[in-house]
C-alpha positions as CSV (number, residue, x, y, z in Angstrom):
1,N,-41.3,36.6,35.8
2,N,-39.8,40.1,35.4
3,Y,-37.3,42.0,37.5
4,N,-38.3,45.5,38.6
5,I,-35.2,47.7,38.7
6,N,-36.9,50.6,40.5
7,E,-38.2,48.5,43.4
8,N,-35.1,46.1,43.3
9,Q,-37.3,43.0,43.4
10,I,-38.9,40.4,41.2
11,G,-42.1,41.6,39.6
12,E,-45.3,39.8,38.9
13,V,-45.0,36.2,37.8
14,E,-46.9,35.3,34.7
15,N,-47.7,31.7,34.0
16,I,-48.3,30.7,30.4
17,K,-49.9,27.3,29.8
18,G,-50.1,25.5,26.5
19,F,-48.4,23.1,24.1
20,D,-45.1,23.9,22.5
21,R,-42.5,22.0,20.6
22,F,-39.0,22.5,19.0
23,S,-37.3,20.9,16.1
24,Q,-33.6,20.6,15.1
25,Y,-32.0,19.6,11.9
26,N,-28.6,19.3,10.3
27,F,-27.1,18.5,6.9
28,G,-24.2,16.3,6.0
29,M,-22.5,14.9,2.9
30,S,-19.4,12.8,2.2
31,I,-17.5,11.6,-0.8
32,G,-14.7,9.0,-1.0
33,T,-12.8,6.8,-3.3
34,T,-10.4,3.8,-3.3
35,I,-6.9,3.8,-4.8
36,Y,-5.0,0.6,-5.4
37,G,-1.3,0.3,-5.9
38,L,0.4,-2.9,-6.9
39,F,4.2,-3.6,-7.1
40,N,5.3,-6.9,-8.5
41,F,8.7,-8.4,-7.8
42,K,10.8,-10.5,-10.3
43,E,10.1,-14.2,-10.6
44,G,11.9,-16.4,-8.1
45,K,11.7,-13.9,-5.3
46,N,10.1,-15.0,-2.0
47,I,7.9,-11.9,-2.0
48,Q,5.9,-11.9,-5.2
49,S,4.0,-8.6,-4.9
50,I,2.9,-5.9,-2.5
51,R,-0.5,-4.2,-2.6
52,H,-1.2,-0.8,-1.1
53,V,-4.8,0.3,-0.7
54,I,-5.7,4.0,0.1
55,R,-9.2,5.1,0.9
56,P,-9.4,8.9,1.2
57,S,-12.7,10.6,2.1
58,I,-14.0,14.1,2.8
59,N,-17.2,15.0,4.6
60,Y,-19.1,18.2,5.4
61,N,-21.5,18.8,8.2
62,I,-23.5,21.9,9.1
63,R,-25.9,22.5,12.0
64,P,-27.6,25.9,12.4
65,S,-28.1,27.6,15.8
66,F,-31.5,27.3,17.3
67,E,-31.2,30.5,19.3
68,K,-34.8,31.4,18.5
69,Y,-35.9,29.1,21.3
70,Y,-34.0,31.1,23.9
71,D,-35.1,34.2,25.8
72,T,-33.1,36.8,27.7
73,Y,-34.0,38.1,31.1
74,I,-32.4,40.4,33.7
75,V,-30.9,38.7,36.7
76,D,-29.9,41.5,39.0
77,A,-30.1,45.3,39.7
78,D,-26.9,45.9,37.6
79,G,-28.7,44.9,34.5
80,N,-26.9,41.6,33.9
81,T,-28.8,39.2,31.8
82,A,-29.0,35.5,31.3
83,E,-30.5,33.2,28.6
84,Y,-33.2,30.6,29.3
85,T,-35.2,28.3,27.1
86,R,-38.7,27.0,28.0
87,F,-37.5,23.6,27.0
88,E,-34.8,23.6,29.7
89,D,-36.1,20.6,31.6
90,S,-37.8,18.8,28.7
91,F,-37.6,15.0,28.1
92,F,-35.4,15.5,25.0
93,G,-33.2,18.2,26.4
94,R,-32.9,21.8,25.2
95,P,-32.2,22.9,21.7
96,S,-28.6,23.4,20.5
97,K,-27.5,27.0,20.4
98,N,-24.1,26.5,18.9
99,Y,-23.7,27.0,15.1
100,S,-21.3,24.5,13.6
101,S,-19.9,24.0,10.1
102,N,-17.1,21.4,9.8
103,I,-15.1,19.8,7.0
104,G,-13.6,16.4,7.9
105,I,-10.8,14.6,6.1
106,N,-10.0,10.9,6.6
107,I,-7.3,8.8,4.9
108,S,-7.1,5.0,5.6
109,N,-4.4,2.7,4.3
110,N,-3.6,-1.0,4.5
111,L,-0.6,-2.8,3.1
112,E,-0.3,-6.6,2.3
113,A,2.1,-8.8,0.5
114,K,1.9,-12.1,-1.4
115,V,4.7,-14.5,-0.5
116,A,5.6,-18.0,-1.7
117,S,4.0,-20.6,0.4
118,K,6.3,-22.8,2.5
119,D,4.1,-25.8,1.6
120,S,5.6,-27.4,-1.5
121,L,2.2,-28.8,-2.5
122,S,0.5,-25.4,-2.4
123,T,0.0,-23.7,-5.8
124,E,-1.3,-20.4,-4.4
125,P,0.8,-17.8,-2.7
126,K,0.2,-16.8,0.9
127,K,-1.2,-13.4,1.8
128,I,0.5,-11.6,4.7
129,K,-0.8,-8.3,6.1
130,I,2.1,-5.9,6.7
131,L,-0.2,-3.1,8.0
132,N,-3.8,-3.9,9.0
133,N,-4.5,-0.1,9.1
134,L,-2.9,3.2,9.0
135,N,-5.4,6.0,9.4
136,F,-5.2,9.8,9.5
137,S,-8.1,12.1,10.3
138,T,-8.6,15.8,11.1
139,S,-11.3,18.5,10.6
140,Y,-11.6,22.2,9.9
141,N,-14.2,24.3,11.7
142,L,-15.5,27.0,9.3
143,A,-17.7,28.5,12.1
144,A,-14.9,29.1,14.6
145,D,-13.2,32.5,14.9
146,S,-9.9,30.9,16.0
147,L,-8.2,27.5,16.2
148,R,-10.2,26.2,13.2
149,L,-7.9,23.3,12.4
150,A,-8.4,20.3,14.7
151,P,-5.5,18.1,15.9
152,I,-4.5,15.3,13.5
153,R,-5.2,11.8,14.8
154,M,-3.1,8.9,13.6
155,T,-3.7,5.2,14.3
156,A,-2.0,2.1,13.0
157,G,-2.1,-1.6,13.7
158,S,-0.4,-4.8,12.6
159,T,0.0,-8.4,13.6
160,I,3.2,-10.5,13.4
161,F,4.5,-13.9,14.5
162,D,1.6,-15.8,12.8
163,N,-1.0,-13.3,14.2
164,K,0.1,-14.0,17.8
165,L,1.5,-10.6,18.5
166,N,-0.9,-7.6,17.9
167,I,0.6,-4.1,17.9
168,N,-1.6,-1.0,17.9
169,V,-0.2,2.5,18.0
170,G,-1.8,6.0,18.0
171,A,-0.7,9.6,18.2
172,T,-2.2,13.1,18.1
173,F,-0.5,16.0,16.4
174,D,-1.5,19.6,17.0
175,P,-0.7,22.3,14.4
176,Y,-1.1,25.1,17.0
177,S,1.4,26.1,19.7
178,I,0.8,26.7,23.4
179,N,1.6,29.6,25.7
180,D,3.6,29.6,28.9
181,N,0.6,28.3,30.8
182,G,0.1,25.3,28.5
183,V,-3.0,26.7,26.8
184,R,-3.5,26.4,23.0
185,I,-3.2,29.8,21.2
186,D,-4.2,30.8,17.7
187,K,-0.7,30.7,16.4
188,L,0.8,27.9,14.2
189,N,3.5,25.9,15.9
190,I,5.9,26.3,12.9
191,S,5.6,30.1,13.1
192,N,6.3,30.0,16.8
193,G,9.8,28.4,16.4
194,G,8.6,24.8,16.5
195,G,8.0,22.1,14.0
196,L,5.1,21.7,11.5
197,V,3.1,20.0,14.3
198,R,3.7,19.0,17.9
199,M,2.9,15.6,19.3
200,T,0.4,16.0,22.1
201,S,-0.2,12.3,22.9
202,A,0.9,8.9,21.9
203,N,0.0,5.3,22.9
204,I,1.1,1.8,22.1
205,N,-0.6,-1.4,23.0
206,M,0.9,-4.8,22.4
207,S,-0.7,-8.2,23.2
208,Y,0.7,-11.7,22.7
209,S,-1.2,-15.0,23.1
210,I,-0.1,-18.6,22.9
211,D,-1.7,-21.9,23.8
212,S,-1.0,-25.6,23.7
213,K,-2.9,-26.0,20.5
214,S,-0.6,-23.6,18.6
215,L,2.3,-25.7,19.7
216,G,0.7,-29.0,18.5
217,S,-0.9,-30.3,21.7
218,N,-4.4,-31.7,21.8
219,N,-7.7,-30.6,23.2
220,S,-7.2,-26.9,23.6
221,Q,-10.0,-25.3,25.6
222,D,-12.0,-22.4,24.4
223,N,-12.0,-19.7,27.1
224,S,-13.9,-17.0,25.2
225,E,-15.9,-14.7,27.4
226,N,-19.4,-13.4,26.5
227,L,-18.9,-10.1,24.7
228,S,-22.5,-9.0,24.8
229,G,-21.6,-6.5,27.5
230,G,-18.8,-5.0,25.6
231,G,-16.0,-6.8,27.4
232,R,-12.8,-8.5,26.2
233,S,-12.5,-11.9,24.7
234,D,-9.6,-12.8,27.0
235,D,-9.3,-12.8,30.8
236,L,-6.5,-10.1,31.2
237,F,-8.9,-8.2,33.5
238,G,-10.2,-11.3,35.3
239,Q,-13.4,-13.2,34.7
240,S,-16.9,-12.7,35.9
241,Q,-18.1,-14.1,39.2
242,D,-20.6,-16.4,37.5
243,L,-19.0,-19.6,38.8
244,T,-22.1,-21.7,37.9
245,R,-20.8,-21.9,34.4
246,S,-18.4,-24.7,33.7
247,T,-15.5,-24.4,31.3
248,F,-14.9,-28.1,31.1
249,D,-15.8,-30.1,28.0
250,N,-19.0,-31.9,29.0
251,N,-18.5,-34.4,26.2
252,D,-15.5,-35.9,27.9
253,E,-16.1,-39.4,29.2
254,D,-15.1,-40.4,32.7
255,D,-11.5,-41.4,33.1
256,D,-11.0,-45.1,33.9
257,S,-8.0,-46.3,35.7
258,N,-6.8,-48.3,32.8
259,K,-6.9,-45.2,30.5
260,K,-4.4,-43.2,32.5
261,D,-1.1,-42.5,30.7
262,D,1.7,-44.6,31.9
263,N,4.2,-42.4,30.1
264,I,4.8,-39.1,31.9
265,T,6.1,-37.4,28.7
266,E,2.9,-38.2,26.9
267,Y,0.9,-36.9,29.9
268,I,2.7,-33.6,29.9
269,N,2.3,-33.2,26.1
270,N,-1.4,-33.5,26.5
271,I,-1.8,-30.8,29.2
272,D,-3.9,-28.0,27.8
273,W,-2.8,-24.4,28.7
274,D,-3.0,-20.9,27.4
275,F,-1.2,-17.7,28.2
276,R,-1.7,-14.0,27.3
277,L,0.5,-11.0,27.8
278,A,-0.3,-7.4,27.1
279,H,1.5,-4.1,27.5
280,S,0.1,-0.6,27.4
281,L,2.1,2.7,27.3
282,T,0.7,6.2,27.1
283,Y,2.6,9.5,26.6
284,L,1.0,12.9,27.2
285,N,2.3,16.3,26.0
286,N,-0.9,18.4,25.4
287,R,0.2,21.1,27.9
288,G,4.0,20.6,27.4
289,Q,4.3,18.2,30.4
290,K,6.1,15.4,28.4
291,T,5.1,12.7,30.9
292,I,4.2,9.0,30.8
293,S,0.7,8.7,32.1
294,N,0.3,5.0,31.9
295,N,2.8,2.1,31.7
296,S,1.4,-1.3,32.7
297,L,1.9,-4.9,31.9
298,M,-0.9,-7.4,32.1
299,F,-0.9,-11.2,32.0
300,S,-3.2,-14.1,32.4
301,G,-3.3,-17.8,31.9
302,N,-5.1,-21.1,32.4
303,L,-3.7,-24.6,33.0
304,M,-5.5,-28.0,32.8
305,L,-3.8,-30.1,35.4
306,S,-6.0,-33.0,34.3
307,K,-9.4,-33.4,32.6
308,K,-11.0,-32.7,35.9
309,W,-8.8,-30.0,37.4
310,K,-8.3,-26.5,36.0
311,V,-6.5,-23.5,37.5
312,G,-6.1,-20.0,36.1
313,G,-5.2,-16.4,37.0
314,S,-4.7,-12.9,35.8
315,S,-2.7,-10.0,37.1
316,G,-0.5,-7.2,36.1
317,Y,2.0,-4.6,37.2
318,D,1.7,-0.8,36.9
319,F,5.2,0.7,36.4
320,K,3.8,4.2,36.7
321,N,2.3,3.8,40.2
322,K,4.7,0.9,41.1
323,G,2.1,-1.7,42.2
324,F,0.2,-4.7,41.1
325,T,-3.1,-4.3,39.2
326,Y,-6.3,-6.2,39.7
327,T,-5.3,-9.8,40.5
328,Q,-7.6,-12.8,40.4
329,L,-6.9,-16.6,41.0
330,R,-9.4,-19.2,39.8
331,F,-9.8,-22.9,40.6
332,E,-12.3,-25.3,39.0
333,R,-13.0,-29.0,39.6
334,D,-15.2,-31.3,37.6
335,L,-16.9,-33.7,40.0
336,D,-18.8,-35.7,37.3
337,S,-22.4,-34.8,38.1
338,W,-21.2,-31.9,40.2
339,K,-19.0,-28.9,39.6
340,M,-16.9,-26.9,42.1
341,N,-15.4,-23.4,41.6
342,F,-13.4,-21.0,43.6
343,S,-12.4,-17.4,42.7
344,W,-10.1,-15.3,44.9
345,V,-9.0,-11.7,44.7
346,P,-6.2,-11.7,47.3
347,F,-5.6,-7.9,47.6
348,S,-6.6,-4.4,46.6
349,V,-9.9,-2.6,47.5
350,R,-11.7,-5.3,45.6
351,E,-10.4,-8.1,47.9
352,S,-12.9,-10.9,47.9
353,W,-13.5,-14.6,47.3
354,Y,-16.4,-16.8,46.1
355,F,-16.9,-20.5,46.5
356,F,-19.6,-22.5,44.6
357,I,-20.5,-26.2,44.4
358,G,-23.6,-27.5,42.6
359,I,-25.2,-30.0,40.2
360,K,-24.5,-29.6,36.5
361,S,-28.0,-30.5,35.4
362,G,-30.1,-27.5,34.7
363,F,-33.2,-29.2,36.2
364,L,-31.4,-29.5,39.5
365,S,-29.5,-26.2,39.4
366,D,-31.1,-25.2,42.7
367,L,-29.2,-27.9,44.5
368,K,-26.1,-25.9,45.2
369,Y,-24.0,-24.3,48.0
370,D,-22.3,-21.0,47.5
371,K,-20.6,-18.6,49.9
372,R,-18.7,-15.4,49.3
373,K,-16.8,-12.5,50.9
374,E,-17.8,-9.2,49.3
375,P,-15.3,-6.3,48.9
376,D,-15.3,-3.7,51.6
377,K,-17.9,-1.2,50.4
378,R,-16.5,1.5,52.7
379,L,-13.5,1.7,50.5
């Protein structure tokens, strides 16, 4: 349609029918290499050598503007215009109108050492990872008229204490300064009285796990969750409400009275358990606020009271908002041919509980009883 300025109204509408299409394309290339560094210590030292691996890479991507698919039309009597594409509501969306031309730089590192094995019978040294990764990345926008250099992102990770403690850190550094309103300006931070870069965010995540198997007990249970949905392998954020799945070892034979442990010490040593602890801390300074946005501790664990009884739970504490995070308690009982489960979320907007009892056999899985209290949906 057209806007008639003289009559101050929309003119005659013209409908155009037919088949039309649009196409987009982009070009990219990358190049990289690997650099190895090895430092050997003198014979007789506990540390035999340290190896440093550096993998630098550079890439270039360009995408043209497809503004040819856009039309301009007048929207009011003042002559103001707007752009519109005939592919606005198409199935694949509208064509990109922004021209981009970027150079990306990535540098990854890892550091490991060879140490003498504590096993006197071992002839091979033991490999220990000092740094699983240390990565730096940034990009430069050739098409931008200002603020061409992107913030520098740094990530690092390591495991210590026999891979029981995982530590991951990350930080973002911006080469540009900000004005009094906290908005980035096209002026380097170093030329504005600051340092070479300013840290705009940082985070650290630590997790520690331990179980009875790692301390020499027997029959440790595997509590791995199904990761097909992109979840975690642990239960720090609780477990799913599918209580029809049993976590007991179905190969265990029934306990006879004459098989019970008479020695309480031996009984305690054979109790299976696992425990996980994680801490997350996030710092924000992108607008000069210098605040802690997240500071939370999460923990979970499971305990086998016997081969037929299992209890578990997960919770956490948010130091920022001063309150407990999502909390879940779980109880499971093996009734030989039957199984019984109970899951309880005692508080929060997700307060609920679920009880299930049913036959283990898949052929008789319909013989069951379950009841639940759903969270208040009004919340």
